[in-house]
C-alpha positions in Angstrom: -3.2 -18.1 -15.9 -6.2 -16.0 -15.0 -9.2 -17.7 -13.4 -12.5 -16.0 -13.2 -14.1 -16.9 -9.9 -17.2 -14.7 -10.1 -19.0 -12.8 -12.8 -21.7 -10.1 -12.5 -23.5 -7.9 -14.9 -26.0 -5.0 -15.0 -27.5 -6.7 -18.0 -27.7 -3.4 -19.9 -27.5 -3.5 -23.7 -26.8 0.1 -24.8 -23.9 2.4 -24.0 -26.2 5.3 -23.0 -27.8 3.0 -20.3 -24.4 1.9 -19.1 -23.1 5.5 -18.9 -26.1 6.4 -16.7 -25.2 3.9 -14.0 -24.6 5.9 -10.9 -21.0 5.4 -9.7 -22.4 5.0 -6.1 -24.5 2.1 -7.4 -21.4 0.6 -8.9 -19.7 0.8 -5.5 -22.7 -0.9 -3.8 -22.8 -3.6 -6.4 -19.1 -4.4 -6.1 -19.4 -4.5 -2.3 -22.1 -7.2 -2.7 -20.1 -9.4 -5.1 -18.3 -12.4 -3.6 -14.7 -11.5 -4.2 -13.3 -13.1 -1.0 -10.9 -15.4 -2.9 -10.1 -13.0 -5.7 -6.7 -11.3 -6.1 -8.4 -8.5 -8.0 -11.6 -7.2 -9.5 -11.9 -6.2 -13.1 -14.6 -3.7 -14.2 -15.2 -4.1 -17.9 -17.0 -1.6 -20.2 -15.6 1.7 -21.4 -19.1 3.3 -21.0 -19.2 2.6 -17.3 -18.1 5.5 -15.1 -15.7 3.5 -12.9 -12.5 5.5 -13.0 -13.9 8.2 -10.6 -14.6 5.6 -7.9 -11.7 3.2 -8.2 -9.8 4.5 -5.2 -12.9 4.3 -3.0 -13.7 0.7 -4.2 -10.1 -0.4 -3.5 -10.2 1.0 0.0 -13.5 -0.6 0.8 -12.8 -4.1 -0.5 -9.0 -4.1 0.1 -8.4 -5.6 -3.4 -6.7 -4.4 -6.6 -9.4 -3.0 -8.9 -8.8 -2.5 -12.6 -11.3 -0.9 -15.1 -11.0 -1.2 -18.8 -10.7 2.6 -19.2 -8.1 2.8 -16.4 -6.0 0.1 -18.0 -6.2 1.8 -21.4 -5.1 5.2 -20.0 -2.3 3.5 -18.1 -1.1 1.7 -21.2 -1.2 4.9 -23.3 0.8 6.8 -20.7 3.4 4.1 -20.4 3.7 3.8 -24.2 4.9 7.4 -24.3 7.2 6.9 -21.3 5.1 8.7 -18.8 5.7 6.7 -15.7 4.8 9.1 -12.9 2.5 8.0 -10.1 -0.9 9.5 -10.3 -3.0 9.5 -7.1 -6.7 9.1 -6.9 -7.3 6.6 -9.7 -6.4 3.3 -8.2 -3.3 1.3 -7.3 -2.5 0.7 -11.0 -1.4 4.3 -11.2 0.7 4.2 -8.0 3.5 2.3 -9.7 
């Protein structure tokens, strides 16, 4: 029951290009996206440096923000019964 209400892309083809996207530019881009009616924002691509700015994005847009790397790390930690809250990496880690 997930509905995608908006989709945006940097239109980059190679991981090295994606890895060079400045996290500040990622923040600017997400702030420009129409996410008014969204419950959350998902940032896909393991090469994108999103984890370091998740907290800042969530504070600015007042939405739950999940990145693919963040979700993968969260799942790995939970699979070995590490359930501690970790601050600074988004609301996903606060539970």
